[in-house]
N, C-alpha and C positions, 0 to 999 in steps of 0.2 A: 388963810394960808394954813398948811399942815404943820403942826408943831413938831419939835424934835422928840425922838424916842426917849422915854423915861428910863430911869435906872431899874435894874432887876431887883424885885422885892425879895424879902426873906421867904423861905419855904414855910408854908403853913403846916399846921398840925394835921395828922392823919384823921380823916373823917371816919364815921362809923361804917362798918361793913354792910354793903347793900345785899339785896336778894339775888340769888343765883338766876341769871337769865337763861333763856333757852339756848341750846347748843346751836351755833350757827353752822351754815354749810361750809364744806371744806373749800378753802380758797385755792386759786390757781398758784402753781409754783412760781415764785418770783424769779426774776433774772439774777444771774450771778453778779454780785457786787464787784466794784473795782478793788484792785489790790491796794491795801493800805500803805502808807509811807513807812520807811524803815525807821524804827525807833532809835533814840540816841544810845551810844554805848554806855554800859554800866560802869560803876566806879571800880577802881582796881581793888582787888581783894587784899587781905592782910598778908604780910610776909610770913613765909613758912619758918619752921624751926630750923636751927642750924644743924647740919648733918655732922655725923661723927666720921673721922678718918679711919678706914679699915687698916688692918695690920699690914697689908701690902697695897701700894698705890697703883698696882697694875689693874688694868680693866678686866673685870670679871663679867663674862657673858651671862645674862639672866636666863631664866627658864623660857622656853618657847611659848609664845602666846597662842591663843586659840586661832584656829584656821579661819581666815576670812572668807567671805563669799567669793566665788570665782569671778574674775573680771571678764570683760568681753574679749573675744578672740582677736588677737593682734593681726596686723598685716603680715602676710607671708614674707619671711626674710630672704635675703639673697643667699645663694649657695655658698657654703664656707670654702675656705682654701684647703686644698688637698693636704692632708697631714703627712708627716714623715713616715717612711717605711718602718714598720715595727721590727723588733729584734727577732732573730732567727729562732724558731720554735725548737722544742726538744725533739730528739730522735724518736720516731714512732716505733711501735712494736713490730716484731718480725712478722711478715705476711705468711699466708698459707703456702705450702709447697705447690708449685705449678705442676701442670700435667707433663708427662714425659714428652720430650721432643720427638718429631718425626725422624725415622732412620735416614741417615745420609745416603747419597748416591754411591754406587760401587766405584771405587777409584780405578784409574787406568793401570794396566799391567806395567810394572817397571822394566827398564832395559836390563839386559843380561850384563852382569859384571865381567871384568877382565879375568882371564884365566890366571890363576896364581902360579908362582914359580915353585918348582919342586926341588928341595935341597935334601933329599933323602938318600940313604944308602940302602942297598938291597939287603934285606934281612933273610933269615932262613925261612924256608917254606913251612908254614904252619899246617896243622891238621885240618882236614876238611870240616867245616862247621855244619851245624844242622840247618835245615831249611828254615828261613825266617817266617814269621807270621804274615798273613795276608794284609797288605797295607790298605789304608782307607781309600775309598773311591775318589778319584781325582775330579777336579772341577771340569765342567763341560767346556770344550774348546771353542774357539771362535768359528763362526761359519765360514767355510772356504769360499773361494771365488767361484762364480758360475762357470760350469764347463761349457765346452763348445757344443753347439747344437748338432745332433746326429743327423744322419741321412734320412730322408722321408721314406716311410714304409710303403709297401704296395697297397693299392686300393682294394678294399674289402668287397665281398660279394654283396649284391643288392638284397635287402631284406624282404620278407614276405609282407604283403599288404595286410594290415590289421582289419578287424571287423568294423563295420560302420557304427559310429557313436549314436547316442540317443538324440532325438530332435531337439534343437535349441528352443529357447523361450519364444512365445508368440509375440508378434508385433502388437503395439497398443491400438490396433485398428478396431478390435472388438471391445467395447466399453459399455458399462451400464451402471449408473449410480442414481440414487435419489435420497432426499430428505424432505419431510413435510411435517406440519403440525396441525392440530385440530383448531376449529374456529369456535365450536360450541361444546360446553361440558356435558357430561352424562349422556353418551350416545345410546342409540337403540340397541336392544338385546338381540342376540342371534342374527346379526347382520354385520357384514364387513364395516369397520369404522371408517368413515370418510375423513381424509386429511386434506382439507381444502387450501391451507396455506403452504404453497410450494416454496421450499428453500433452495432445492437443487433437483432438477429433473431434465437434464439436457437431452438425453436420448428419448424421453417421453415413454419409457417402459412402465411408469407408474401412473395409474388413473386416479387423480385426487378425488373425483366425485364418487366413484365406487370404492375407493380405498384399496384396490387390488393391484399387485405388481405381477407382471407377466415376464417369465424368463425368455430372453431373446435367443439363447443358444444353450446347448448342453454344457454344463460346467459346474464349478463349485462357487457358492454364493454365501455372503455373510449378511445377516439381518440383526438389527438391534432396535429396541424401543426403550424410551425413558418417559414414563407417564406420571404426572402429578396427581396425587390422591387427596381428596378433601371431602368432608361432611358425610361420607359413607364408605363402606368397604369396597374392594375391587377384586374381581375374579376375571382375568383376561388371558386369552390364549393366542398363540401364533398358529395359523392354519395353512395347510397346503392341500389344495384340491379337495376341500370339504372336510379333511381329516385334521384333528389337532396334533401339532408337533410338540409344543410345550405349553403348559398352563400354570399360572402362578396366582397366589392370593396375597393381598396386602390389606390388613385389617386396621392399620394405624392411620389416624387422621394427620393431615399435613405431612405426608410421606411421599416417597418416590418409588415406583415399581419399575425395575430395570431388568433386562435380559438380553443376551447376545447368543445367536444360534448360527452354526455353520451347516449348510445344506448342499447336497448335490441335486441339481434340478435338471430335468429334461426340457428341451425347448417347448414352450407353451404351458409349462407348469405355472400355477398361480399361487401367490402367497398374500395373506392379509391378517389383520387383527380383528378380534371380536370379543365382546363381553358376554357373561353367562346370562344375566337377567337384570331387571330394572332395580333390584335391591343391591346388587353388587356391581354397579356400573359407575363407580366413583371417580372416573377420569375427569380432571379439572383443568381449567385454563383461565387466566386473566392477564392483566397487564404485567404481572411480575412472575407468572408461572406458565411454562410451556410444556406441552405433551407432544413428543416427536416420535416418528417412525422412520427408520433409515435402512438402506440395503445397497449392496454393490456386488458386482461380479469380481470374485477373487482371481480366477483364471479359467479360461474355457477349455473344453476337452479337445478342441481342434482349432487350428489357426484360420480355417477357411470360414467365410461368412455363408450362412445358409441362403441359397438362392433357388428360384424356380421350384421344381418338384420337391426339394428338400425342406421347404418352408412348411411349418405345421400351424394350423389355426388353433387358438386357445379355445377351450370349451366355454359355453355360455350357460350360466346358472340362473335359476329362478329363485325368488325370495324364499319359497318354501323348502328349497334344497339345503339351506344353512341350518345347522344345529350345533349345540355345545359338544355333543358326543360323536359327531360324524353322522354319515348316512345311516338310517335305521337298518338293523340286522347285520351290521358289519363290525368286525373287530380287527384291529391292526395295531401293531407295535409302532409307536411314534418314530422309532429310529429306522424303520424300514421305509421303503419308497411307497407312496400311496398308489393303490390300484386304480389308476385313471386311464381311460382309453381315449386316445387322441383321434382326431379325424384323419382318415387316410388321405394322402395326397392324390389328387386327380391326375390321371394320365393324359 
């Protein structure tokens, strides 16, 4: 049988210090131990010294203590009761003088008073007085009532017929408009530039493949172009029947060359754009840049459409006919009409 546990022996003396062993590996962190039991309360401290009575037995407020740490925000309180109306404030300073008021309406004329009684005695005739000074101009009287309409007068003689007036504006039966843009950048030199992307060409007076517009009637026309320029310079001109009308140069990269021209054209005249050479043909187009050519008939010279023997066929040009300075051996002022000979109508 196992015997009972013996009594705890006395603590032995401390043995000699042994050799330092090798440093062991770091152990794992142990789990947090349980909280210990609350210890018993300590003994009551000694009684303090007896205080002395001040000169006055009234409570004296001590100096304020250090500010404590701010406590947590409390719950929002209920709205307070509306307080009583405060006392009437002092009278404010006198304000600035206001603007003058608008003048009042003119009052109505008062009624004439009663004639006074005369209690005078006839005096002696006095001497004739001098003429008095001219009085001030009186106020304008009220407008009188409208008079009775007089008898109708005799009928006048018939007037002379006036001259015939100028002819009125033409009806919108004669129309011609177009707008187109290029498909490929850097067109060929000394050739009309083709504008294959048609935006508007309802009357089909513009040929997108050749890039040439043909005037349908005699009249005044407006042409404009807006050309994107990139990677090289641009020298471009507006031509009528092989002759340059306007020529412009744009040397800046990422720029736009624009021009608007008003021309008087004869039926069958042809208008187009062309560049000077391959070095200065910097017309560009992409998904975010467009180069366009537009024109329209502002007003015709006549309201009648050309029919039958009045119709004129446009001239046909060969590729070698086009040049930057016009036909060889010719000089012409761009503001004048080009010396073009049209085909005579067949009888």
